[in-house]
C-alpha positions as CSV (number, residue, x, y, z in Angstrom):
1,M,0.0,0.0,0.0
2,N,1.4,3.4,-1.0
3,R,0.9,4.9,2.5
4,E,3.3,7.8,1.7
5,N,0.4,9.4,-0.1
6,M,-0.9,10.3,3.4
7,Y,1.7,13.1,3.7
8,I,1.6,14.5,0.1
9,S,0.2,18.1,0.2
10,K,-1.5,17.7,-3.2
11,K,-2.9,14.2,-2.6
12,W,-6.4,15.3,-3.7
13,L,-5.4,17.1,-6.9
14,S,-6.8,14.3,-9.0
15,F,-10.0,14.1,-6.9
16,N,-11.5,17.5,-7.5
17,G,-9.5,18.9,-4.6
18,F,-11.0,16.9,-1.7
19,S,-11.3,13.4,-0.3
20,P,-14.1,11.4,-2.0
21,L,-15.1,10.2,1.5
22,I,-16.6,13.6,2.0
23,S,-19.1,13.0,-0.8
24,I,-20.1,9.6,0.6
25,F,-20.7,11.1,4.1
26,K,-22.7,14.0,2.7
27,L,-25.2,11.4,1.3
28,F,-26.2,10.9,4.9
29,H,-25.7,14.3,6.7
30,H,-24.4,17.8,6.3
31,L,-20.7,18.2,7.2
32,T,-19.1,21.2,8.8
33,P,-15.9,22.7,7.4
34,E,-14.0,21.4,10.5
35,I,-15.1,17.8,9.7
36,E,-14.2,18.2,6.1
37,F,-10.8,19.5,7.1
38,I,-10.2,16.5,9.4
39,I,-11.3,14.0,6.6
40,N,-9.0,15.7,4.1
41,E,-6.1,15.6,6.5
42,H,-6.4,12.0,7.7
43,T,-7.6,10.1,4.6
44,F,-5.4,9.4,1.6
45,P,-5.5,7.7,-1.8
46,V,-4.1,4.2,-2.3
47,T,-3.8,1.7,-5.2
48,F,-3.7,-2.1,-5.2
49,K,-2.7,-4.2,-8.1
50,K,-5.0,-7.1,-9.2
51,N,-4.7,-10.1,-6.8
52,K,-2.7,-8.2,-4.2
53,F,-3.8,-8.1,-0.6
54,I,-5.6,-5.1,0.7
55,I,-5.7,-6.6,4.2
56,S,-4.2,-9.9,5.6
57,P,-4.0,-11.3,9.1
58,L,-0.4,-9.9,9.3
59,D,-1.6,-6.4,8.3
60,T,-0.8,-3.6,10.8
61,H,-2.4,-0.7,8.8
62,K,-5.6,0.0,10.8
63,C,-7.7,1.4,8.1
64,V,-10.9,0.7,6.2
65,Y,-11.0,1.5,2.5
66,L,-13.5,3.2,0.2
67,I,-13.3,1.6,-3.2
68,L,-13.4,4.2,-6.0
69,N,-12.5,2.0,-8.9
70,G,-12.1,-1.8,-8.9
71,M,-13.4,-4.7,-6.8
72,A,-12.3,-6.8,-3.8
73,R,-13.3,-9.9,-2.0
74,G,-13.0,-11.0,1.6
75,Y,-12.1,-14.6,2.3
76,M,-10.9,-17.0,5.0
77,K,-8.7,-20.0,4.8
78,I,-10.1,-23.3,6.2
79,D,-7.9,-26.4,5.9
80,N,-5.9,-24.6,3.1
81,K,-9.1,-23.9,1.2
82,E,-10.2,-20.3,0.5
83,I,-13.8,-19.5,1.3
84,T,-15.0,-16.2,-0.2
85,T,-17.3,-14.5,2.4
86,W,-18.2,-11.3,0.5
87,I,-17.5,-9.3,-2.7
88,A,-17.5,-5.5,-2.9
89,K,-17.2,-2.9,-5.7
90,E,-17.1,0.8,-6.3
91,N,-18.4,3.2,-3.5
92,E,-18.3,0.4,-0.9
93,L,-16.3,0.4,2.3
94,V,-14.2,-2.7,3.0
95,G,-11.9,-3.5,5.9
96,N,-11.4,-5.7,9.0
97,M,-14.0,-4.7,11.5
98,Y,-11.8,-6.0,14.4
99,H,-9.3,-3.3,13.8
100,G,-11.8,-0.8,14.9
101,V,-12.4,-2.4,18.4
102,E,-10.2,-3.7,21.1
103,S,-9.3,-7.3,20.3
104,T,-6.5,-9.5,21.5
105,G,-7.0,-12.4,19.2
106,Q,-5.5,-12.8,15.7
107,Q,-8.0,-12.3,12.9
108,D,-7.9,-14.6,9.9
109,E,-9.7,-12.6,7.2
110,Y,-8.0,-11.7,3.9
111,I,-9.1,-8.9,1.6
112,Q,-7.8,-9.2,-2.0
113,A,-8.1,-6.9,-4.9
114,L,-9.9,-8.7,-7.8
115,E,-9.0,-5.9,-10.2
116,D,-6.5,-3.0,-10.2
117,T,-8.1,-1.0,-7.5
118,V,-8.1,2.7,-6.5
119,A,-9.3,3.4,-3.0
120,I,-9.3,5.9,-0.2
121,A,-7.7,4.7,3.1
122,V,-9.7,5.8,6.2
123,P,-7.7,5.3,9.4
124,H,-9.7,4.1,12.4
125,T,-8.0,6.8,14.5
126,M,-9.9,9.4,12.4
127,Y,-13.2,7.7,13.0
128,K,-12.5,7.7,16.8
129,L,-11.6,11.4,16.7
130,L,-14.7,12.3,14.8
131,Y,-17.0,10.1,16.9
132,V,-15.9,11.8,20.1
133,N,-16.1,15.4,18.9
134,H,-18.9,15.4,16.3
135,Y,-22.4,14.0,16.8
136,S,-23.2,14.0,13.1
137,I,-20.5,11.5,12.4
138,N,-22.1,9.1,14.9
139,Y,-25.3,9.5,12.9
140,I,-23.5,8.8,9.6
141,G,-21.7,5.8,11.2
142,R,-25.0,4.4,12.3
143,K,-26.5,4.7,8.8
144,I,-23.5,3.1,7.2
145,T,-23.6,0.3,9.8
146,Q,-27.2,-0.3,9.0
147,L,-26.3,-0.7,5.3
148,H,-23.6,-3.2,6.1
149,Y,-26.0,-5.1,8.4
150,L,-28.5,-5.4,5.6
151,Q,-25.8,-6.6,3.3
152,A,-24.7,-9.2,5.9
153,C,-28.4,-10.4,6.2
154,E,-28.6,-10.9,2.5
155,R,-25.4,-12.9,2.4
156,A,-26.7,-15.0,5.3
157,L,-30.0,-15.6,3.5
158,I,-28.2,-16.7,0.3
159,S,-26.0,-19.1,2.3
160,R,-29.1,-20.7,3.9
161,L,-30.9,-21.6,0.7
162,Q,-30.5,-25.4,0.4
163,S,-30.7,-25.5,-3.4
164,A,-27.5,-24.5,-5.3
165,E,-29.6,-23.2,-8.1
166,K,-31.7,-21.1,-5.8
167,R,-28.5,-19.6,-4.3
168,Y,-27.2,-18.6,-7.7
169,I,-30.6,-17.1,-8.8
170,R,-30.7,-15.1,-5.6
171,F,-27.1,-13.9,-6.3
172,T,-28.0,-12.8,-9.8
173,K,-30.9,-10.7,-8.4
174,S,-29.0,-9.3,-5.4
175,Y,-25.7,-8.6,-7.2
176,P,-26.6,-8.3,-11.0
177,E,-23.5,-6.1,-11.6
178,L,-21.2,-8.8,-10.3
179,V,-22.5,-11.8,-12.3
180,N,-20.3,-11.3,-15.4
181,R,-17.6,-9.3,-13.6
182,V,-16.3,-11.6,-10.8
183,P,-14.3,-14.7,-11.8
184,L,-16.6,-17.8,-11.5
185,K,-14.3,-19.5,-9.0
186,Y,-15.0,-16.8,-6.5
187,I,-18.7,-16.8,-7.2
188,A,-18.8,-20.5,-6.7
189,S,-16.9,-20.2,-3.4
190,F,-19.2,-17.4,-2.2
191,L,-22.2,-19.6,-3.0
192,C,-20.7,-22.7,-1.4
193,M,-20.7,-24.8,-4.5
194,R,-18.2,-26.5,-6.8
195,M,-17.2,-24.8,-10.1
196,E,-18.7,-27.7,-12.0
197,T,-22.1,-27.1,-10.3
198,L,-22.0,-23.4,-11.0
199,S,-21.2,-24.0,-14.7
200,R,-24.0,-26.5,-15.0
201,I,-26.5,-24.1,-13.4
202,R,-25.4,-21.2,-15.6
203,S,-25.7,-23.3,-18.7
204,K,-29.1,-24.5,-17.7
205,L,-30.5,-21.0,-17.0
206,L,-29.1,-19.7,-20.3
207,V,-31.3,-22.2,-22.3
208,L,-34.5,-21.8,-20.3
209,P,-37.2,-19.7,-22.0
210,T,-37.6,-16.2,-20.6
């Protein structure tokens, strides 16, 4: 991660002069000039090459990331097998939630760029500063948490559908923009099925009458 961008005075020159996180926060609540100043000072642009880690269990950069361009997946390793737990795209925040709270245990989540990705790094220290001093950020944080909770509920619902075909159909309805963008092996992993099963289901659905 190109963390040195944090200290470059003209880091927002290619982003209309301010951190894109400000535009995301303004979708939920008005921001004061002081809040915007803090966001501009603490956040910074980063890039990740395709297949590189954004976060790994050994990561010490306590940030979440707003994806501007690109895509990422979260996964865990179980018995040397990678299990994809979620997939995110533009204008979504990704990161290890355990970095934002006190935790003594090692976390085993990996976050990997699925495409060349441009993102905004958002340090947890900035969140804590804003939460303590600005009520409006607590409101924004609650609204964003609600969105992430709804996304988690949808992922849980998909995983509980007993039919592999029903899981895939639900995926296509919930994430239509990812169907032809994400490599099939990651979709299969996310849906808890083998690649062969996914290929068979996709072929079947292509020939069904609409």
